[in-house]
N, C-alpha and C positions, 0 to 999 in steps of 0.2 A: 504494500499500499504506499503510495507516495502522496505526501501532504502538499497541496498546492501553496506556494509562496503567498503570504498575506501580511504585508508590512513588516516583513523581516522573518516572521515565524515560518517554520517549515522549510526554509531555503537550505537547511544543512543536509536534508535528505536527497540525494541524487538517485538516479535509475541504477547506478552500479551498486549501491548499497542496499537496495530494496530486497534481492534476493536473499541476501546474508541476513537480514533482519527477519524476513519471513521464516527462514531456515531456523534462526535462534528462537523464534516464538513456538514453532512447531516442535522443535527437539526438546526445548526446555532445558537445555544444558547451559551450565555456567562454569566458568573457570574459577579457581581458588580465590582469585583477586575479586570475584563478583561481578565480572564482565560477562555479558550474555555470549553464548557460544555462536558461532556461525557468522560473526560480522566479517563482512567481505573485506578482503586485502589485509586481514590481521590488525585492523586499526584499533586502537586502544580506546577505552571510554565506555561502551555499552550505553546503557540507557541514562545512567547518570550523567555521562559525558554529553549525550545529545541534550538532555534537559538543561544542562549548564549552559550549553551553546545557544539554546532557544532563549534562555533568560537573559543572556548577555546580548543576543540580537535584539530582543525586546527593549532592553536598556538603551542601547544604541539608536533605536527608533524613537524612544521617547526624547533622548538627548537632541537628536536631529529636529524633532518636532518643536521641542522648546526653543532651540535657536532659530528656527524658521518663524515661529510666532513673535519672537522678540524682535526680529528683522522686519517683520511685516508691521508691528506695532510703531517701530521708530522710522518706517517709510525708508529704509535703506535696502530694501529688496527690489531687485529689477523685474522679477517676474512673480506678481502676487499670486497668480494661479498655482504655480509650483509649491509655493509656501503653504497654500490651503490644502493642496493634495497630500503634502508632507504630514500635516497635523492630522488629516482624515484618516491616513494610512496608519498613524501611530494610534488613534481612537480605536479604529477596528483591531488592530494588533492587540491592544489592551483588552478589548472585549473578547477577543478569541481566547486569550490566556485565561481571563476570568471564567469562561465558560468549560475550558479543559480542566481548570482547578476545580470547579464544582462537580464536573462529571467524574473526575478521579476521587474526589471525597465521597461522592455517593457509591462509587463502586467499592471504596475500601469499607464503608459502613455496611454495604450489603454482604460483603465477604465476612466480616466480624459478626454479623447477625445470622449467618447461615448455620443451621444446627446439623452437626454431623452425626 
C-alpha cells in the first residue's frame, strides 16, 4: 500500500519500499533490534523510523507554512497564491496526522479491550 503524498506526509514511502513493507506485515517477523523484517534494501528504521520521518516532515511543513504566512502578513511575498497554498497544505497535513493518531488510538483501545 502506498500512501499518496499530502503536505509532506506519506512522501517517505516509495514504490520500491512497498513490497518489503507488505512482506514485513504478512510475515510478522522482526529483528532483535525491533525493526520490521522484510524491509526492502536492508534499510534500518522500520515502523519507528518511518513514523519519525513522517513527524519530521510534518514539522517542516508547519515551519514553512509559518514563514509563508509571516511573509504574506508583512507583504514581502511575491506570489501570495503560493503562500496560501503552503498554509493550506500544512493544514491538511495536520488534519491527516490528527486522523491517523485518532485511528491508531482507537485500534490500540480495541486490541486492549479484546477478550482472549
